[in-house]
GUMAR-808258 format. One record per residue (C-alpha): residue in three letters; x, y, z. Coordinates in steps of 0.25 Angstrom, whole numbers. Layout:
residu, xx, yy, zz
ALA, X, Y, Z
...
END
This chain:
residu, xx, yy, zz
MET, 45, -48, -77
ARG, 43, -37, -86
PRO, 54, -26, -84
ASN, 49, -12, -80
THR, 54, 0, -73
HIS, 44, -1, -61
THR, 45, -15, -57
ASN, 55, -14, -45
PHE, 47, -2, -40
ILE, 33, -9, -41
LEU, 39, -22, -34
SER, 46, -14, -23
PRO, 39, -15, -9
ILE, 33, -3, -3
THR, 38, -8, 11
ASP, 52, -3, 7
ILE, 47, 11, 10
LEU, 43, 6, 24
LYS, 56, -1, 27
ASP, 63, 12, 22
THR, 55, 20, 32
VAL, 58, 11, 44
SER, 73, 11, 40
ALA, 73, 27, 39
SER, 66, 29, 52
ALA, 73, 19, 60
GLY, 83, 29, 65
ILE, 73, 39, 70
GLY, 70, 30, 82
SER, 56, 28, 88
GLY, 57, 38, 101
ILE, 45, 47, 104
GLU, 52, 58, 98
THR, 51, 51, 84
PHE, 36, 49, 84
PRO, 33, 62, 77
LEU, 40, 56, 65
CYS, 30, 45, 64
ASP, 20, 52, 55
TYR, 30, 58, 46
VAL, 37, 45, 43
MET, 23, 37, 41
GLN, 18, 48, 32
SER, 31, 47, 24
VAL, 32, 32, 22
PHE, 17, 32, 19
LEU, 18, 42, 8
LYS, 30, 35, 2
MET, 23, 22, 2
THR, 11, 28, -5
GLY, 19, 35, -15
PHE, 27, 22, -18
GLN, 15, 14, -20
GLU, 8, 25, -29
GLN, 21, 25, -38
LYS, 21, 10, -38
MET, 6, 10, -43
LYS, 9, 19, -54
CYS, 21, 10, -58
ILE, 12, -2, -59
CYS, 2, 5, -68
TRP, 13, 10, -77
GLU, 19, -4, -78
LEU, 5, -10, -81
ALA, 2, 1, -91
THR, 16, -1, -98
VAL, 12, -16, -101
ASP, -3, -15, -104
TYR, -8, -4, -113
GLU, -23, -6, -109
TYR, -19, -4, -95
ARG, -11, 8, -99
TYR, -23, 14, -106
GLU, -32, 12, -94
PHE, -21, 18, -85
THR, -19, 30, -93
LYS, -34, 32, -95
ASN, -37, 32, -80
PRO, -23, 35, -74
LEU, -21, 33, -59
GLY, -18, 44, -49
GLU, -8, 43, -38
CYS, -11, 28, -36
SER, -13, 31, -22
SER, -28, 28, -20
TYR, -33, 14, -18
LYS, -41, 15, -31
GLU, -29, 18, -39
LYS, -21, 6, -32
GLN, -33, -3, -35
SER, -34, 1, -49
ILE, -19, -2, -51
TYR, -21, -16, -43
LYS, -32, -19, -53
GLY, -24, -16, -65
LEU, -12, -23, -61
VAL, -20, -36, -58
GLU, -27, -35, -72
GLN, -14, -33, -79
ILE, -9, -46, -72
LYS, -21, -54, -75
LYS, -20, -49, -90
ARG, -7, -56, -91
SER, -10, -67, -81
SER, -24, -71, -82
ASN, -24, -81, -70
TYR, -17, -71, -61
GLN, -22, -72, -46
ILE, -21, -59, -38
LEU, -14, -61, -25
THR, -18, -75, -19
ASP, -22, -76, -5
SER, -8, -81, -2
GLU, -1, -70, -8
LYS, -10, -60, -1
ASN, -7, -66, 12
ILE, 8, -65, 9
ILE, 7, -50, 6
ILE, -1, -48, 20
THR, 10, -56, 28
LYS, 21, -49, 20
ILE, 15, -35, 24
ASN, 13, -38, 38
ASN, 27, -44, 40
GLU, 33, -32, 32
ILE, 26, -21, 39
SER, 29, -27, 53
SER, 43, -29, 49
ILE, 45, -15, 44
PHE, 38, -8, 56
ASN, 40, -16, 68
ASP, 49, -10, 79
THR, 51, 3, 70
ASN, 49, 17, 74
LEU, 37, 18, 64
ALA, 30, 7, 71
ILE, 33, 13, 85
TRP, 29, 27, 81
SER, 15, 21, 77
GLN, 15, 9, 86
LYS, 0, 10, 88
ARG, -3, 11, 73
PHE, 7, 0, 69
ASN, -1, -9, 79
GLU, -14, -5, 73
TYR, -9, -8, 59
LYS, -4, -22, 63
SER, -18, -25, 68
ILE, -25, -20, 56
TRP, -16, -25, 46
ASN, -17, -39, 52
GLY, -31, -39, 47
ILE, -27, -38, 32
GLU, -30, -51, 25
LYS, -29, -56, 10
LYS, -43, -52, 8
HIS, -40, -37, 10
PHE, -33, -35, -3
ALA, -31, -40, -18
SER, -43, -49, -18
ASP, -45, -47, -33
GLY, -40, -39, -45
ASN, -48, -27, -42
SER, -46, -23, -28
LEU, -33, -20, -21
PHE, -40, -21, -8
THR, -52, -29, -5
GLU, -65, -21, -1
ILE, -68, -25, 13
ASN, -80, -19, 21
ASN, -77, -25, 35
GLY, -63, -25, 41
VAL, -50, -19, 35
SER, -51, -13, 21
LEU, -38, -10, 15
LYS, -45, -2, 4
LYS, -52, 7, 15
ILE, -39, 9, 23
TYR, -32, 13, 10
ASP, -43, 23, 5
ASN, -47, 28, 19
HIS, -33, 29, 26
LEU, -21, 26, 17
TYR, -25, 34, 5
LYS, -30, 46, 13
GLN, -17, 46, 21
ARG, -9, 45, 9
ASN, -16, 58, 3
ARG, -15, 65, 17
VAL, 0, 63, 18
ALA, 3, 65, 3
HIS, -5, 78, 2
ASN, -2, 82, 17
THR, -17, 85, 19
GLN, -15, 83, 34
SER, -6, 96, 34
TYR, -19, 105, 36
GLN, -27, 94, 45
GLN, -26, 90, 59
ASN, -14, 80, 61
LEU, -22, 71, 71
PRO, -34, 63, 68
THR, -48, 67, 75
LEU, -54, 59, 86
LYS, -65, 55, 75
THR, -54, 49, 67
LEU, -47, 42, 78
ILE, -60, 34, 82
ASP, -63, 30, 68
GLU, -60, 15, 67
ASN, -53, 17, 53
TYR, -43, 26, 59
LYS, -34, 14, 63
TYR, -31, 13, 48
GLU, -24, 27, 48
ASN, -12, 19, 50
TYR, 1, 21, 42
PHE, 5, 6, 44
ILE, -8, 2, 38
CYS, -6, 11, 26
PHE, 8, 6, 24
SER, 3, -9, 24
ILE, -8, -6, 14
LEU, 2, 1, 5
VAL, 11, -12, 7
LEU, 0, -21, 4
ILE, -3, -13, -9
ASP, 11, -14, -13
GLU, 12, -29, -10
ILE, 0, -31, -19
PHE, 5, -23, -31
ARG, 19, -29, -30
LYS, 13, -43, -31
LEU, 4, -40, -42
TYR, 14, -32, -50
GLN, 24, -44, -48
ASP, 13, -53, -54
TYR, 11, -43, -65
LEU, 26, -44, -69
ASN, 25, -59, -68
THR, 15, -60, -79
PHE, 26, -55, -89
ASP, 34, -67, -85
ASP, 22, -76, -88
ASN, 20, -71, -102
END
């Protein structure tokens, strides 16, 4: 493994933030008087997770650019922004895969078995973190909806090739659409406090929209965890190529 200053951070799991949040809020209780705290806690952990992931994306780019000067040239010519949008994450995903293949030509991106392991791990970990906690109790309906929706996520939904982080799907659940239309928009709303001058409650038109079910922090958390698992696995594979050469 090639030594560097960012390895420990890149390989650290984003789920640690969720575990810390559950531990920190455990003493609050789950009585009706605590329900107003729900949105504050959810927004806080959501922002912390998105910020964590954005910094990790930048660290990955920095490490790739340190080793490969061609990548560095392209990176400096077309610098990324905050690394918060799906387009930026996909660009980093594609670059990381290309760097691995450059050093290991027979590299296979996430086998079906590996993707099934990731799905199972996320399902078990999210359930283990939130079950019987005040965060799940505060948003019990949304937590149940999340579990129903996330049970439909399969290996075909992500990392099907070296170009696309999420697979384009026209019918059924599309992680890319959820990311673009819900997660990314919510990230910007919370980060820039754009709701401060808007109505707090959704309109009736919004509520009856079939896609409103994706306005769910638990789904956002799980997508961020999925992205984290993919990049952690790929970056470990990238590090392994230094041992093979």
